C-alpha positions in Angstrom: 60.6 3.3 116.0 63.0 6.2 114.7 63.2 9.3 116.8 62.0 11.5 114.3 58.7 9.1 113.8 58.6 8.8 118.1 58.8 12.6 118.0 55.8 13.0 115.2 53.3 10.7 117.4 54.1 12.2 120.5 54.0 15.4 119.4 50.2 14.9 118.1 49.2 12.3 120.7 49.7 15.2 122.7 47.9 17.9 120.2 45.1 15.0 120.7 45.0 15.3 124.5 45.3 18.8 124.9 43.0 19.8 123.1 40.4 17.8 124.2 41.3 19.0 127.7 40.6 22.7 126.6 38.0 21.9 124.8 36.1 20.6 127.6 37.1 23.2 129.6 35.4 25.7 126.8 32.6 23.2 126.7 32.0 23.8 130.7 31.5 27.2 130.2 29.0 27.1 127.8 31.0 28.4 124.4 29.4 27.2 121.2 31.1 24.9 118.4 33.3 27.4 117.2 34.1 28.8 120.6 35.1 25.3 121.6 37.4 24.2 118.8 39.1 28.1 118.9 39.8 27.1 122.3 40.8 23.5 121.7 43.1 24.4 119.0 45.0 27.6 120.8 45.1 24.6 124.4 46.9 22.1 122.0 48.7 24.2 119.5 49.4 27.4 121.7 52.6 26.2 123.7 54.0 25.2 120.2 53.8 28.3 118.0 55.7 30.1 121.0 58.0 27.7 120.5 58.7 27.7 117.0 59.2 31.4 117.4 61.7 31.0 119.7 63.8 28.7 118.0 63.1 30.4 114.4 60.8 27.8 112.8 58.9 29.7 110.3 56.0 29.9 110.0 55.5 27.3 112.8 54.4 23.9 112.7 51.4 24.2 113.8 50.4 26.2 110.5 53.1 24.7 108.5 52.0 21.2 108.9 47.9 19.8 108.2 48.2 17.2 110.5 48.4 19.6 113.9 45.4 21.9 112.9 43.3 18.7 112.1 44.4 16.7 115.3 43.0 19.8 116.8 39.8 20.2 115.6 38.9 16.2 115.7 40.0 16.1 119.7 38.0 19.6 120.0 35.1 18.3 117.7 34.7 15.4 119.1 34.7 16.2 122.8 32.0 19.3 122.0 29.8 16.0 121.1 30.9 13.4 123.5 30.9 16.6 126.4 28.3 14.7 128.7 30.4 11.8 129.4 33.4 14.5 130.3 31.2 16.5 132.1 30.6 13.1 134.4 34.3 12.3 135.2 36.2 15.7 136.2 39.4 13.1 136.9 39.4 12.4 133.2 39.9 15.9 131.9 42.6 16.3 134.5 44.0 13.3 134.2 44.5 14.4 130.0 45.5 17.3 130.7 48.8 16.1 132.8 48.9 13.7 129.8 49.3 16.1 127.2 51.9 18.3 129.1 54.0 15.2 129.1 53.7 14.5 125.7 54.2 17.7 124.2 57.0 18.6 127.0 58.9 16.2 125.8 58.5 17.1 122.1 58.7 20.2 122.3 62.3 20.3 124.0 63.6 17.3 121.6 63.0 20.1 118.8 64.3 22.8 120.3 67.2 20.8 121.3 67.5 19.4 117.3 67.7 23.1 116.6 70.8 24.1 117.8 69.6 25.4 121.8 71.7 24.8 124.5 70.8 22.5 126.9 69.3 25.3 129.7 67.1 27.4 126.9 65.8 23.7 125.2 64.7 22.7 128.9 63.0 26.3 129.3 61.7 26.3 125.5 60.1 22.7 126.7 58.4 23.9 129.5 57.0 26.5 127.4 55.3 24.5 125.0 54.3 22.6 127.4 52.3 25.1 129.4 52.3 27.9 127.2 48.4 26.1 125.8 47.2 25.9 128.8 48.3 29.7 129.8 46.5 30.4 126.7 43.1 28.2 127.4 42.4 30.0 130.9 42.9 33.4 129.4 40.4 33.1 126.9 38.3 31.6 129.4 38.4 34.0 131.7 40.5 32.1 134.5 43.9 32.8 136.6 46.5 30.5 134.5 46.9 27.0 136.6 50.9 27.7 135.9 50.6 31.1 137.9 48.4 29.7 140.8 49.5 27.4 143.4 49.5 24.1 141.8 52.8 22.3 140.7 52.1 22.2 137.0 55.0 24.4 135.2 57.5 22.2 137.8 56.5 19.7 136.5 57.4 20.4 132.8 60.8 21.7 133.9 61.2 18.2 135.3 60.6 16.1 132.6 62.7 18.2 130.2 65.6 18.4 132.0 65.3 14.5 131.8 65.0 14.8 128.4 68.2 17.4 128.3 70.2 14.5 130.1 68.9 11.2 128.2 70.0 13.4 124.6 73.2 14.4 126.0 73.9 10.8 127.2 73.0 9.0 123.7 69.9 7.7 125.6 66.9 9.0 123.3 65.1 6.2 120.9 61.5 6.1 121.3 61.0 3.6 124.2 63.1 5.9 126.4 61.9 9.1 125.7 58.6 8.1 126.9 60.2 7.8 130.7 60.3 11.7 131.1 56.3 12.0 130.0 55.6 9.2 132.7 57.6 11.5 135.0 55.5 14.8 134.2 52.5 12.9 134.2 53.4 11.3 137.9 54.4 14.2 139.2 51.4 16.2 138.2 49.1 13.5 139.2 50.4 13.0 142.5 50.4 16.5 143.0 46.8 16.8 142.7 45.9 13.7 144.6 47.9 15.1 147.5 47.2 18.9 146.9 50.6 19.9 146.8 51.0 23.5 145.9 54.3 25.9 145.5 55.1 28.3 148.8 53.0 31.6 148.0 53.6 34.8 149.5 52.9 35.1 153.5 49.4 37.2 154.6 49.9 41.2 155.4 49.0 41.7 158.5 
């Protein structure tokens, strides 16, 4: 499989799982069908829109390629109708979110590198691609964004983005190899949840 094809598949897969994750959170807040689809759209595509603005891609791919919006809408709508199953499976939502974080971060980092950003900038753009939609989702639902809390989230995305940059620099960036950073992000995120790992917080004032 060529790199562009692998990139598109990873991107759309990430859009679908992030949309489902965002829609599940919206269903839990008792939003209507439009609200669920809108939150799913933001969760799936918000980070990519920010990335495209960073790299100067206009209009953002979320608006220029109908496949992205349709994928997000279908995944969100399906989640709305199937929410009884999702509501009983909290871990399924967390796993979807972790999978989406891995897929979208890898795709975003590759796009930033292909746009000519240096490695450091591309890694930051990839991380933003991965976490941006979740930040938008949480803000819309009146929650403190996960990335700003103690959970290991942005760090996992950044680790995967760095690995993508290393693989591209060493010429090992075929579709199969690029699955490794996505799996790394997924594993870090899931292990952090299982073991309750968290980032340091300021000491409590006396």
